[in-house]
C-alpha positions in Angstrom: 2.7 -42.4 -50.1 1.1 -39.8 -47.9 1.8 -36.1 -47.5 1.5 -34.1 -44.3 0.1 -30.6 -44.4 -0.3 -28.4 -41.3 -2.8 -25.6 -41.5 -2.9 -22.8 -38.8 -5.1 -19.9 -38.0 -2.9 -17.1 -36.6 -2.7 -16.4 -32.9 -5.1 -14.0 -31.3 -5.0 -10.5 -32.7 -6.1 -7.2 -31.1 -9.5 -7.2 -32.8 -10.1 -10.9 -32.1 -9.9 -10.0 -28.5 -12.3 -7.0 -29.0 -14.6 -9.3 -31.1 -14.5 -7.0 -34.1 -14.4 -8.0 -37.8 -10.7 -7.5 -38.6 -10.4 -8.9 -42.1 -7.8 -6.9 -44.2 -7.0 -4.3 -41.5 -3.5 -5.1 -40.4 -3.3 -6.1 -36.7 -0.5 -7.4 -34.5 -0.8 -10.3 -32.1 -1.9 -9.7 -28.5 0.3 -11.0 -25.7 -2.1 -14.0 -25.6 -1.8 -14.4 -29.4 2.0 -14.6 -29.0 1.6 -17.2 -26.3 -0.7 -19.2 -28.6 1.8 -19.2 -31.4 4.6 -20.3 -29.0 2.5 -23.1 -27.6 1.7 -24.2 -31.2 5.4 -24.3 -31.9 6.0 -26.5 -28.9 3.2 -28.8 -29.9 4.6 -29.2 -33.4 8.1 -29.6 -32.1 7.1 -32.3 -29.6 5.2 -34.1 -32.5 8.5 -34.2 -34.5 7.5 -31.9 -37.4 10.4 -30.6 -39.5 9.1 -28.1 -42.0 10.6 -27.6 -45.4 8.5 -24.6 -46.5 6.0 -22.2 -44.9 3.3 -20.1 -46.6 1.6 -17.1 -45.1 -0.7 -14.3 -46.1 0.7 -10.7 -46.4 -1.0 -9.6 -43.1 1.3 -9.2 -40.1 -0.6 -11.4 -37.7 -0.1 -14.4 -40.1 3.6 -13.7 -40.7 4.3 -13.0 -37.0 2.6 -16.3 -36.0 4.8 -18.2 -38.5 7.9 -16.6 -37.1 7.0 -17.4 -33.5 6.2 -21.0 -34.4 9.4 -21.5 -36.3 11.5 -19.8 -33.5 9.9 -22.1 -30.9 10.9 -25.1 -33.1 14.4 -23.9 -33.8 13.5 -23.8 -37.5 13.8 -20.0 -38.2 15.8 -20.7 -41.3 13.0 -22.4 -43.1 11.9 -20.6 -46.3 8.7 -18.6 -46.0 6.6 -17.3 -48.9 3.7 -14.8 -48.6 0.7 -14.1 -50.8 -2.4 -11.9 -50.6 -4.3 -15.0 -51.8 -4.0 -16.5 -48.3 -5.4 -13.3 -46.7 -8.4 -13.4 -44.4 -11.8 -13.1 -46.0 -12.7 -9.5 -46.9 -15.7 -8.6 -44.7 -16.4 -5.4 -46.7 -18.5 -2.8 -44.8 -18.5 -5.0 -41.7 -14.8 -4.4 -41.1 -14.2 -2.9 -37.6 -17.7 -3.6 -36.3 -18.3 -5.6 -33.1 -19.9 -9.0 -33.7 -21.9 -9.2 -30.5 -23.3 -5.7 -31.1 -24.3 -6.6 -34.6 -26.1 -9.7 -33.3 -28.1 -7.6 -30.9 -29.2 -5.4 -33.8 -29.6 -7.9 -36.7 -30.0 -11.2 -34.8 -27.5 -14.0 -34.2 -28.7 -16.0 -37.2 -27.9 -13.1 -39.6 -24.5 -12.5 -38.1 -23.7 -16.3 -38.3 -24.6 -16.2 -42.0 -22.3 -13.2 -42.6 -19.5 -14.9 -40.6 -19.7 -18.6 -41.5 -21.9 -19.3 -44.6 -20.4 -20.3 -47.9 -22.0 -18.1 -50.5 -23.3 -15.0 -48.8 -21.3 -11.8 -49.4 -21.5 -8.9 -46.9 -22.1 -5.4 -48.1 -18.9 -4.1 -49.9 -16.5 -1.5 -48.5 -16.4 1.9 -50.2 -14.5 5.1 -49.9 -16.7 6.4 -47.1 -15.6 3.6 -44.8 -13.1 4.6 -42.1 -10.7 1.8 -43.0 -10.9 2.0 -46.8 -7.8 4.1 -47.4 -5.8 2.3 -44.7 -6.3 -0.9 -46.6 -6.0 0.2 -50.2 -3.2 2.7 -49.7 -1.1 0.1 -48.0 1.9 -0.5 -50.3 1.9 -4.3 -49.6 -0.9 -4.4 -52.2 1.3 -2.9 -54.8 3.0 -6.3 -55.2 0.0 -8.5 -55.8 -0.5 -10.5 -59.0 -3.6 -8.4 -59.6 -4.0 -4.6 -59.8 -5.4 -2.8 -56.7 -8.6 -1.9 -58.5 -9.3 -5.6 -59.0 -8.8 -6.6 -55.3 -11.9 -7.6 -53.4 -14.2 -5.1 -51.7 -16.1 -7.9 -50.0 -16.1 -11.7 -50.1 -18.1 -14.7 -49.4 -16.3 -17.9 -48.4 -16.9 -19.1 -51.9 -15.1 -16.1 -53.3 -12.2 -16.6 -50.8 -11.8 -20.2 -52.2 -11.9 -18.9 -55.8 -9.0 -16.5 -55.2 -7.1 -19.0 -53.1 -7.3 -22.0 -55.4 -4.9 -20.7 -58.2 -2.2 -20.2 -55.5 -2.9 -23.6 -54.0 -2.8 -25.4 -57.4 0.1 -23.5 -59.0 2.4 -22.8 -56.0 1.6 -25.0 -53.0 0.6 -28.3 -54.7 3.8 -28.8 -56.6 5.8 -28.5 -53.3 3.5 -30.9 -51.5 3.9 -33.4 -54.3 7.7 -33.2 -53.9 7.2 -34.6 -50.4 7.9 -31.4 -48.6 6.4 -30.9 -45.1 4.5 -27.7 -45.3 3.0 -25.2 -42.8 0.3 -22.7 -44.0 0.0 -20.0 -41.4 -3.1 -18.1 -42.5 -6.5 -17.0 -41.2 -9.8 -18.5 -40.0 -11.6 -18.2 -43.3 -8.8 -18.8 -45.8 -8.1 -22.0 -43.8 -11.8 -23.0 -43.7 -12.0 -22.5 -47.4 -9.0 -24.8 -48.0 -10.4 -27.4 -45.6 -13.7 -27.3 -47.4 -12.0 -27.9 -50.8 -9.7 -30.6 -49.6 -12.2 -32.5 -47.5 -15.1 -31.8 -49.9 -17.3 -30.4 -47.1 -20.8 -29.6 -48.3 -21.8 -26.0 -48.6 -24.4 -26.2 -45.9 -22.0 -27.9 -43.4 -19.0 -25.6 -43.6 -21.0 -23.1 -41.4 -20.3 -25.6 -38.5 -16.6 -25.8 -39.0 -14.8 -23.7 -36.4 -11.1 -23.0 -36.2 -9.7 -21.5 -33.0 -6.7 -19.2 -33.1 -3.2 -20.7 -32.7 -4.2 -24.3 -33.0 -2.5 -26.5 -35.6 -4.6 -28.6 -37.9 -3.1 -31.7 -39.4 -4.1 -33.0 -42.8 -2.7 -36.3 -44.2 -3.2 -36.5 -48.0 -2.8 -39.4 -50.4 -1.0 -39.2 -53.8 -4.1 -37.6 -55.3 -4.2 -35.0 -52.4 -7.3 -36.6 -51.0 -7.5 -36.8 -47.2 -6.6 -40.1 -45.7 -8.6 -39.2 -42.7 -10.5 -36.2 -41.3 -8.4 -33.3 -40.2 -7.0 -33.4 -36.6 -6.5 -30.6 -34.1 -3.1 -31.0 -32.4 -2.6 -30.2 -28.8 -4.5 -30.2 -25.5 -7.9 -31.4 -26.7 -9.8 -30.0 -23.7 -8.3 -26.6 -24.2 -9.0 -26.8 -27.9 -12.7 -27.5 -27.4 -12.9 -24.5 -25.0 -11.2 -22.4 -27.6 -13.7 -23.5 -30.3 -16.6 -22.6 -28.0 -15.1 -19.2 -27.5 -15.0 -18.6 -31.2 -18.6 -19.8 -31.7 -19.8 -17.5 -28.9 -18.4 -14.4 -30.6 -21.5 -14.1 -32.8 -23.9 -14.2 -29.9 -25.7 -11.0 -28.9 -24.2 -9.1 -26.0 -26.0 -9.1 -22.7 -27.9 -5.9 -22.0 -25.6 -3.2 -20.9 -22.5 -5.2 -21.8 -20.1 -4.4 -24.6 -17.1 -6.5 -25.6 -15.1 -3.3 -26.5 
Protein backbone atom coordinates (compact mmCIF):
# COMPACT_ATOMS: atom_id res chain seq x y z
CA UNK A 1 0.00 0.00 0.00
CA UNK A 2 1.22 3.50 -0.84
CA UNK A 3 0.12 6.86 0.52
CA UNK A 4 -0.03 10.13 -1.41
CA UNK A 5 1.01 13.35 0.27
CA UNK A 6 0.97 16.74 -1.46
CA UNK A 7 3.23 19.48 -0.11
CA UNK A 8 2.80 23.09 -1.16
CA UNK A 9 4.65 26.33 -0.60
CA UNK A 10 2.06 29.12 -0.47
CA UNK A 11 1.53 31.44 -3.43
CA UNK A 12 3.61 34.59 -3.81
CA UNK A 13 3.24 37.04 -0.95
CA UNK A 14 3.93 40.78 -0.94
CA UNK A 15 7.41 40.38 0.53
CA UNK A 16 8.27 37.51 -1.82
CA UNK A 17 7.69 39.99 -4.63
CA UNK A 18 9.83 42.62 -2.86
CA UNK A 19 12.56 40.01 -2.15
CA UNK A 20 12.42 40.59 1.60
CA UNK A 21 12.71 38.05 4.43
CA UNK A 22 9.07 37.62 5.45
CA UNK A 23 9.21 34.82 7.99
CA UNK A 24 6.63 35.30 10.78
CA UNK A 25 5.37 38.69 9.60
CA UNK A 26 1.85 38.07 8.35
CA UNK A 27 1.45 38.88 4.67
CA UNK A 28 -1.37 38.37 2.18
CA UNK A 29 -0.95 36.94 -1.31
CA UNK A 30 -0.22 39.23 -4.24
CA UNK A 31 -2.50 39.08 -7.30
CA UNK A 32 0.14 36.81 -8.84
CA UNK A 33 0.14 34.66 -5.68
CA UNK A 34 -3.63 34.28 -5.96
CA UNK A 35 -3.21 33.19 -9.58
CA UNK A 36 -0.51 30.69 -8.56
CA UNK A 37 -2.81 29.11 -5.97
CA UNK A 38 -5.67 28.91 -8.46
CA UNK A 39 -3.39 27.32 -11.06
CA UNK A 40 -2.23 24.83 -8.43
CA UNK A 41 -5.88 23.93 -7.75
CA UNK A 42 -6.47 23.33 -11.46
CA UNK A 43 -3.38 21.12 -11.73
CA UNK A 44 -4.43 19.03 -8.74
CA UNK A 45 -8.03 18.80 -9.95
CA UNK A 46 -6.95 17.67 -13.43
CA UNK A 47 -4.69 15.06 -11.79
CA UNK A 48 -7.72 13.66 -9.94
CA UNK A 49 -6.77 14.49 -6.36
CA UNK A 50 -9.55 14.28 -3.79
CA UNK A 51 -8.31 15.55 -0.45
CA UNK A 52 -9.58 14.26 2.88
CA UNK A 53 -7.67 16.66 5.12
CA UNK A 54 -5.62 19.85 4.77
CA UNK A 55 -2.97 21.21 7.13
CA UNK A 56 -1.70 24.81 7.14
CA UNK A 57 0.42 27.09 9.27
CA UNK A 58 -1.28 29.91 11.18
CA UNK A 59 0.04 32.55 8.77
CA UNK A 60 -2.52 34.06 6.40
CA UNK A 61 -0.64 33.36 3.16
CA UNK A 62 -0.60 29.62 3.94
CA UNK A 63 -4.30 29.55 4.85
CA UNK A 64 -5.36 31.74 1.91
CA UNK A 65 -3.47 29.48 -0.50
CA UNK A 66 -5.24 26.39 0.85
CA UNK A 67 -8.64 28.10 0.51
CA UNK A 68 -7.97 29.07 -3.10
CA UNK A 69 -6.71 25.61 -4.03
CA UNK A 70 -9.75 23.91 -2.49
CA UNK A 71 -12.13 26.42 -4.10
CA UNK A 72 -10.63 25.76 -7.52
CA UNK A 73 -11.08 22.03 -6.94
CA UNK A 74 -14.64 22.33 -5.66
CA UNK A 75 -13.51 20.86 -2.34
CA UNK A 76 -14.06 23.85 -0.02
CA UNK A 77 -15.74 21.60 2.53
CA UNK A 78 -12.60 19.57 3.25
CA UNK A 79 -11.50 19.87 6.88
CA UNK A 80 -8.54 22.19 7.50
CA UNK A 81 -6.32 22.27 10.58
CA UNK A 82 -3.70 24.94 11.36
CA UNK A 83 -0.60 24.91 13.56
CA UNK A 84 2.26 27.31 14.27
CA UNK A 85 4.55 24.30 13.91
CA UNK A 86 4.09 24.55 10.12
CA UNK A 87 5.04 28.25 10.13
CA UNK A 88 7.85 29.58 7.98
CA UNK A 89 11.34 29.52 9.41
CA UNK A 90 11.94 32.35 11.88
CA UNK A 91 14.62 34.53 10.28
CA UNK A 92 15.24 36.56 13.44
CA UNK A 93 16.93 39.92 12.92
CA UNK A 94 16.88 39.40 9.13
CA UNK A 95 13.09 39.81 8.98
CA UNK A 96 12.09 42.63 6.64
CA UNK A 97 15.52 42.96 5.02
CA UNK A 98 16.06 42.73 1.27
CA UNK A 99 18.02 39.64 0.20
CA UNK A 100 19.75 41.22 -2.78
CA UNK A 101 20.87 44.24 -0.73
CA UNK A 102 22.22 41.91 1.98
CA UNK A 103 24.13 39.97 -0.68
CA UNK A 104 25.71 43.22 -1.88
CA UNK A 105 26.90 43.92 1.68
CA UNK A 106 27.76 40.45 3.03
CA UNK A 107 28.29 38.46 -0.17
CA UNK A 108 26.03 35.96 -1.96
CA UNK A 109 27.63 32.97 -0.21
CA UNK A 110 26.80 34.32 3.26
CA UNK A 111 23.20 35.10 2.32
CA UNK A 112 22.82 31.64 0.78
CA UNK A 113 23.98 30.11 4.08
CA UNK A 114 21.46 32.21 6.02
CA UNK A 115 18.68 31.27 3.61
CA UNK A 116 19.35 27.67 2.69
CA UNK A 117 21.82 25.93 5.03
CA UNK A 118 20.73 23.30 7.53
CA UNK A 119 22.25 24.26 10.87
CA UNK A 120 23.17 27.96 10.70
CA UNK A 121 20.89 30.22 12.75
CA UNK A 122 20.65 33.92 11.85
CA UNK A 123 20.95 36.60 14.57
CA UNK A 124 17.85 36.55 16.85
CA UNK A 125 15.13 39.18 16.81
CA UNK A 126 14.84 41.35 19.91
CA UNK A 127 12.56 44.09 21.20
CA UNK A 128 14.43 46.78 19.26
CA UNK A 129 13.41 45.20 15.95
CA UNK A 130 10.64 47.07 14.11
CA UNK A 131 8.56 43.90 13.69
CA UNK A 132 9.08 42.34 17.13
CA UNK A 133 5.84 43.51 18.70
CA UNK A 134 3.82 42.99 15.53
CA UNK A 135 4.75 39.31 15.74
CA UNK A 136 4.68 38.63 19.47
CA UNK A 137 1.59 40.72 20.27
CA UNK A 138 -0.40 38.91 17.58
CA UNK A 139 -3.14 37.01 19.38
CA UNK A 140 -2.85 33.98 17.10
CA UNK A 141 0.18 33.03 19.19
CA UNK A 142 -1.97 32.92 22.34
CA UNK A 143 -3.29 29.55 21.14
CA UNK A 144 -0.04 27.69 20.52
CA UNK A 145 0.95 24.56 22.44
CA UNK A 146 3.87 26.49 23.94
CA UNK A 147 3.83 29.79 25.81
CA UNK A 148 4.85 32.91 23.87
CA UNK A 149 8.12 33.27 25.78
CA UNK A 150 9.20 29.87 24.45
CA UNK A 151 8.45 30.63 20.80
CA UNK A 152 11.51 30.97 18.53
CA UNK A 153 13.38 34.25 18.12
CA UNK A 154 15.43 32.83 15.21
CA UNK A 155 15.78 29.38 13.63
CA UNK A 156 18.03 27.29 11.48
CA UNK A 157 16.37 24.76 9.18
CA UNK A 158 17.40 22.11 11.72
CA UNK A 159 15.42 23.92 14.41
CA UNK A 160 12.43 24.23 12.07
CA UNK A 161 12.48 20.45 11.66
CA UNK A 162 12.76 19.95 15.43
CA UNK A 163 9.61 21.98 16.13
CA UNK A 164 7.78 20.52 13.13
CA UNK A 165 8.41 16.82 13.82
CA UNK A 166 6.16 16.47 16.91
CA UNK A 167 3.22 17.76 14.86
CA UNK A 168 4.12 15.51 11.92
CA UNK A 169 4.45 12.40 14.10
CA UNK A 170 1.55 13.01 16.49
CA UNK A 171 -1.05 14.65 14.26
CA UNK A 172 -0.34 14.16 10.55
CA UNK A 173 1.17 10.66 10.45
CA UNK A 174 -1.87 8.93 12.03
CA UNK A 175 -4.08 10.49 9.34
CA UNK A 176 -1.71 9.47 6.54
CA UNK A 177 -1.69 5.89 7.85
CA UNK A 178 -5.49 5.83 7.73
CA UNK A 179 -5.11 6.19 3.97
CA UNK A 180 -6.29 9.81 3.83
CA UNK A 181 -5.18 11.98 0.93
CA UNK A 182 -3.52 14.98 2.56
CA UNK A 183 -2.45 18.45 1.44
CA UNK A 184 0.03 20.43 3.53
CA UNK A 185 -0.08 24.10 2.53
CA UNK A 186 2.88 25.63 4.29
CA UNK A 187 6.07 27.58 3.50
CA UNK A 188 9.36 27.22 1.70
CA UNK A 189 11.41 26.19 4.69
CA UNK A 190 8.87 24.16 6.66
CA UNK A 191 8.27 22.20 3.45
CA UNK A 192 12.02 21.83 2.78
CA UNK A 193 12.50 20.59 6.36
CA UNK A 194 9.81 17.94 5.93
CA UNK A 195 11.22 16.88 2.56
CA UNK A 196 14.67 16.57 4.10
CA UNK A 197 13.30 14.31 6.82
CA UNK A 198 11.14 12.10 4.60
CA UNK A 199 13.70 11.74 1.79
CA UNK A 200 16.70 11.63 4.13
CA UNK A 201 18.45 14.42 2.23
CA UNK A 202 22.01 14.95 3.57
CA UNK A 203 22.70 18.13 5.55
CA UNK A 204 25.07 19.50 2.91
CA UNK A 205 22.66 18.83 0.03
CA UNK A 206 19.48 20.45 1.37
CA UNK A 207 21.00 23.83 0.46
CA UNK A 208 20.36 22.91 -3.19
CA UNK A 209 16.67 22.04 -2.76
CA UNK A 210 14.54 24.91 -4.06
CA UNK A 211 10.76 25.15 -3.86
CA UNK A 212 8.94 27.76 -5.96
CA UNK A 213 5.74 29.40 -4.71
CA UNK A 214 2.41 27.81 -5.61
CA UNK A 215 3.80 24.59 -7.12
CA UNK A 216 2.48 21.29 -5.67
CA UNK A 217 5.00 18.63 -4.72
CA UNK A 218 3.87 15.00 -4.77
CA UNK A 219 5.34 12.43 -2.41
CA UNK A 220 4.34 8.77 -2.59
CA UNK A 221 5.14 6.89 0.61
CA UNK A 222 5.20 3.18 1.46
CA UNK A 223 3.65 1.62 4.58
CA UNK A 224 6.70 2.73 6.61
CA UNK A 225 6.34 6.27 5.23
CA UNK A 226 9.51 5.94 3.18
CA UNK A 227 9.39 7.51 -0.30
CA UNK A 228 8.64 5.12 -3.14
CA UNK A 229 10.36 7.56 -5.50
CA UNK A 230 11.81 11.06 -5.40
CA UNK A 231 9.38 13.94 -4.94
CA UNK A 232 7.75 15.26 -8.12
CA UNK A 233 6.73 18.80 -9.04
CA UNK A 234 3.27 18.79 -10.64
CA UNK A 235 2.38 21.16 -13.46
CA UNK A 236 4.05 22.80 -16.44
CA UNK A 237 7.66 21.65 -16.09
CA UNK A 238 9.15 24.48 -18.14
CA UNK A 239 7.34 27.09 -16.04
CA UNK A 240 8.38 25.29 -12.85
CA UNK A 241 12.07 25.36 -13.80
CA UNK A 242 11.79 29.09 -14.52
CA UNK A 243 10.14 29.60 -11.12
CA UNK A 244 12.93 27.65 -9.38
CA UNK A 245 15.56 29.85 -11.04
CA UNK A 246 13.68 32.95 -9.92
CA UNK A 247 13.82 31.79 -6.30
CA UNK A 248 17.52 30.93 -6.56
CA UNK A 249 18.28 34.37 -8.01
CA UNK A 250 16.71 36.13 -5.01
CA UNK A 251 19.92 35.75 -3.02
CA UNK A 252 22.15 37.32 -5.68
CA UNK A 253 23.57 40.79 -5.23
CA UNK A 254 21.59 43.61 -6.80
CA UNK A 255 23.17 45.31 -9.80
CA UNK A 256 24.73 48.70 -8.97
CA UNK A 257 22.05 51.34 -8.68
CA UNK A 258 19.25 48.76 -8.70
CA UNK A 259 17.01 47.86 -5.76
CA UNK A 260 14.27 45.22 -5.76
CA UNK A 261 12.15 47.36 -3.45
